[in-house]
N, C-alpha and C positions, 0 to 999 in steps of 0.2 A: 371641565367645570364651566358652568354658565357664568355670564357676566355678573349676575346678581350674587352668585355664590362667592365669586372672587372679591366682590365689593364687601361682602360680609366678612370674609377672611381678613381683608385689609383693615376693616373696622376693628376687629378683635385685636390684631397686632398693634395698631396705632393707639387704640384707647386702653390697652392693658395698663400702661403706667398711670393713666388718669384714674382708672378703676382702683389701682393699688393705692393711690393717694386718698381717694374717697372712702375706701373700706378699711384701710389700715390705720390704726391709732398711732399718732406720732409721725406719720409719713410727712416728708418735707415737700411743700408745694413748690419750692424753688428748685427742685431737682430738674435739670434740663430735659431729662427724658419725658417728664410729664408735659412740659411745654411743647417739645418737638413732636411727641406722639399726637397730642391734640391738634397741633397745627397741621400735621400731615393728613389727618382725617378731614379736617375742614377744607383744606386747599385741594386735596387730591381725590378724595373718596366721596365726599358728601353729595355732590351733584349727581354723580353716576349711580349712587345707591338709591337716591330718592327721586331723581328726575333725569333719567338717561336719554330721553327722547331727543332734545336738541343736539346732544353730542353725537348721537347716531346719525344725524343728518349730515355730518361732516366726514365721518369715517366708520367703517364696519366695527362690530363688536370685538373682532379679533385684535384690532389695533389697541383698543383700550385694555383688553386682557393682558397683552404683553406689557403694557405700561404699568398696570397694577401689580403684576408679578415683580417687576423691577422695583416698585415702591416697597413692596413687602420685603424683598431681599435686602433693600437698602436699610430699612428700619431694623431688621434682625441683625444686620452687620453692625449698625450703630449701637444696639443694645449689647452685642457681643464685645465690642471695644470697651464699653463702659464696664462690663463684668470682668474682663481680663485685667484692667487696671486695678480693680478692687481685689482680685485674686492675687496679683503680683505684689501687693503692698498690704500684707496681713498684719498691720500694727493694731493692737487692741486699744491703745491709749489715744485719746484726742487731747488737743491743747485745751486747758481749762478756760472757762469763759473769761474774757478780758473785760476790765472796767474801762470806762471812758478815760479815766486818768492814765491808764496804761497806754491807750492809743495816743493820748496827748504826749506821752514821753517818747513815742516813736515818730510822730508826725506833728509838725507845727501847724495848728489850725489857721493861723494868719497866712502862712504861705499857701496852704491849700486854697484859702479864699482868694488870695491874690492871683494864683494860677487860674482858678476857675473864672474869676472876673475878667482876666486877660483874654482867655479863650472865648468867653461869652461876648465881650466887646468886639473881638475879631469876627465872630459869627454874625452878630447883629450888623456890624459895618458892612460885611460882605453881602448880607441880604439886602440892606438898604441900597447899596451901590448897584447891585446886579438885578434888582427887581424889575422885570419887564425888559431887560436887556439880554436877550437870549444868546447873542453872539459875543458877549463879554468873555474875556479869557477865563478858562477854568481855574487858573491859579488864584483868582479872586472868588469865583462862584463856589468852588469846592470848600472854601473856608467856612461856609455856612454849616457844614457837618460837624464843626467843633462844638456845637451847642450841647450835644449829649455829654461828652466828658466834662464840659463846663458846669452843667447842672449837677452832675454827680459830685464833683469836687466841692462845689458851694454847699450842697446839702450836707455833706460830711463835715465841712468846716463849721456850719451852724450847729450841728448836733454835738460836736466836740467842744464848742465854745459858744454858749448862747449869747454872749456879749456881742457877737458878730452878726446878730439876727438882722438888724436893719440894713447893714451893708450887704448882707447876703440876699435879702429880699430884692434889693436893687439889681444885684448880679443875676439872680434867677430871672428877673423880669427881662433883662437883656438876653439871657441865654434862651428863654422860652418864647420870646416874642415871635420868632419865625414860626414855631410850631403852632402857636395859637392862631396867628394870622392865616396860615395855610389851611388850618382846619376849617375856619369859617369861610375863607374865600374860595378854596378849591376842594376841600374834603380830602386832604392828603392822608393816606393810610399810614405811610412811613412815619410822618411826624406825629400822628396820633399815637402810634405804637411807641415812639420814643418817650412820650410823656407818660404813657401807662407803665413803661418799664421802670420809671423812677419811683414807683410805689415800693419797690423792693429795697431801696437804699436804706431807709431808717430801720427796717426790720433786720437787715443784714448786719448793720453796725451794732444794733442793740441785742443781737442774737436772740430774737424773739420771732414769733410767727403770728399772722392774723388768725382770728377764729375761722374755722373751716367754713361755716355757713356764710360768713361775711365775704371771705375770699371767693367762694364759688359764685355768689351773687355778683361781685365785681367782675369776675372773669366772664360770666355770661353777658353782662352789660357791655363790657368792652368788646367781646366777640361780636355781639349784634351790631354795634356801631361800626366795627371794622368791616363786617360783611356787607353793610348797606351804604357805606360812604360813596362807592362808585354809583350806585343807583340814585343816591341823593343828588348827584350832579344833574341827572336827567330831570328829577323832580323840580329842582330849582330852575332849570332852563325852560321848563314848560310852564312856569309860573304857578305851580301847585302849592308852593310854600313860600313864606316870606324870608326865611333865614335857614341856616344850615341845620340847626336843631330841629326845626319843624320838618325839614326835608328828611332828616334821618328817621324821625318818628313815623312819617308816612311810608318811608321805605321799609321800615321794620314791619309795619302793618301789612304791607303788600307781600312780605315773606310768608305770613301766616294765613292770609285770606286767599292765596292762590292766584292773585291778580298779576303776579310778576314771576312767572315760572320759566321764561325763555332766557337764554344766554347766548352769547356770540362765540365766534371762533377764537376770541381772545381769552376765553376761560382758561384757567390754569390747567385743568384736566385735558382740554382739547389740545392746547399748545404742547403740553408735555408728551402726550401720545403721538402727536404729529412729528415732534422732534425725533422720537425713537424710530418711527417709521422712515423718516427722511434720511437719517444718517445710515441706516441699514441699506437703503436703496442707492444712495450717492457715495457711500464709503468715504465721506469727508470727515473722518474722525479728528478729534482735537489732540489725540496722543498725549493727554495729560497736561500739556502746557499751553494749549490753544487759548484758554480764557486768560491765562497769565500774560500771554503775548498781547492780547487785546487790551488788557489793563495797561501794560507798559506803553503801548502806542498812543494812549490818550495823553500822556504827559508832555511830549514835545510841543512847544508853543505853536498854536495854529497860525499865528502871524508869520512864522518862519517856515512852517511846513503845512501849507494850505491843503495839500493832498494827502494828509496823513490818514484820512478815512480809508484810503486804498490799501493801507498796511494791515487792516483788520482781516481776520480769517473769514471763512465762509459762514461762521457762526457768530460774527461780530455785529456791530451796529453801523457798519459803513455803507457805502453806496451799493445799490443793486447793479448787476445781479451776482457778483462774485464775492461780495464782502458783507452780506446781510443774511441773518438767520431767517428773515421773512422770505427772502428769495429761495433759500435752501428748502424751506418747508413747502412753499408753493410749487416749486419745480418738481419735488418728489411726490407730493400727496395731493396737490391742488387745493389744500385748505387755505382760505383767504384770511390769514391771521392779520388783524388790523395793526397799523403802526402804533407804537407805544405799549404793546403787550410785553409782559415779562417772559422770561425763559425759566420755567419752574426747575428747581434744583434736581429733582429725581431724574428728569429727562436730560438736563444739561450735563450732569455728572456721567450719565451713560454715554452721551455724545463725546465727552472728553476722555473717558477711560475705557470705553467699550465694556466688554464682559468682565473686566477687572474692577468695575465700579464698586463692588462691596468693600474693596480695600480702602477706598476713600472714606466711606462711612465708618468703617471699623476704626481707622485712625482718628476720625473726628470724635467718636465716642470715647476713645482712649484719652485724648487731649482734654475733652470736656470734663472727664472725671478728675483729672489732675487739677484743673482750674477750680472746679467745684469743691474739691477737698481742701485746697489751700484757702478758699474763701470761707467755707462753712466750718470745717473741722480744724483748720489751722488758724482761723480767726484773723486772717491777714487783711488789713484795710485796703491795700491796693488791689488785691484779688477780688474783693467784694465789688469794686468798681469795674474790674475786668469782666465779672460775671454779668453785670448789667449790659455792658457793651456786647458781650457774646450773645445775650438774648436777642438783641436787635440784629446783629449780624446773622444769626441763625434764622430769624424771620425772613430776612432778605434772601438767604441761601435757598430756603425751601420754596418761597413764593416767587422770587425774581431771578434766582440763579446765582452762580458763584461770582460773576463780575460785580454786580452791585454790592454783594456781601463783602467782597474784597475792598471796595472803596470805603464802605462804612467802617471796616476794620482799620484801614490805613489812617483815616482821618479821626478816629476815635481812640483806638488803642495806643498808638504811638505818642500822641500828645499827652494822654493820661500817664503813660509810662514815664515820660520826661518830667511831668508835674510831680509825680510821687518821688522821683529821685531827688528833685530839688527841695521838696518839703520834708524829706526824711531827716530825723534828728538822731535816733538811736539805731545804728546799723546792726547791732547785735539783737538777735531774737532767740534766746536760749530755749524757750518753750517750743518754738517751732522746730528748732534744730534737734531737740531730744525726741520729738514725737512727730513722725509723719502720719497724718491722719488717715483713718480707715472709715469708710461709710458705715453707719450703724442704723440707718433708717430702714 
């Protein structure tokens, strides 16, 4: 098959859940397959489909064909894992819609607010203390990631008890200060995505959905912003705009007028394809645990272990030449991937698991359906928060790789888990026990 034909095939596979949502009445926009399919198309397929020229300057078409086949197989395995969970849990009943009063009997809104404000203050304090101090210990810097669970907890507390509104607004200000600041000062895509993910919180807890035209318009707007934030940094540095909003508008215009069609070796598509080629040439596979080891080696204090960067694998972010994914790629392919580039998930999972990579995506689809069902059909408040966290973790997984996704998960999921345990009032949930939910959309 030609490169264009494979790009079309990937587009069909990736956008099938999106088309299902658009065409099927009552389809759920919060289905993770819709989000992951659309994300896969935008990050992996879009540039090769519409503008393959710059990518072909770095590697031949055969390299991208292999990468696209891997992406297609990964998505199909993801969908299969989702379908198998549904098949193995054929329960026809779902938990009846819960009232806010029922949620209040299960969780104390005041405790949810206190937990959220505590995490929000920790996040803001870490941001203030560490801003501009890039060598400050990660034990302080990484606390900034607590802002996502903090915001979710506070929003849920406000919805459950409107008397907490003003205190909640203060807490949200503390939790979201970093995200807002980094949007305007740097154009951070991750922080922008974390704010966008919060839109789902009130709809999940109230068991409603936004109107389809409204949601599609919001999704397109957020997508355009996310796609142009990197370009907006260049626009601002060249003095073509006065602020971030103006820079994003100019960057969006350049997408449609053809004035900005080039991209570098740091593009997700180029890096992912280069990773696949490099690991097959060097045989430095991760054997399933490489990225987990790279995560573990980050935690020893730098002050006590100044050479811990040398503990990283050849696909880590340590010093060149033996502990850096940039060196591995350049050694095997010659592609000059710039520092600061991410390691796209489809390529990195292949690096870690080799030709067993579909098993990872199958397991992910299976687990995603479990969490989704508990949140949507089981009407469980804590799993609704976990779903928001999963959305952001999945974004990092596909675009930046499993290591950033793991850090997001660690600093968001586990603090949220502890907060819900502390805030729980009614440990019994007879409705959820009688009926394990089955997807009906």
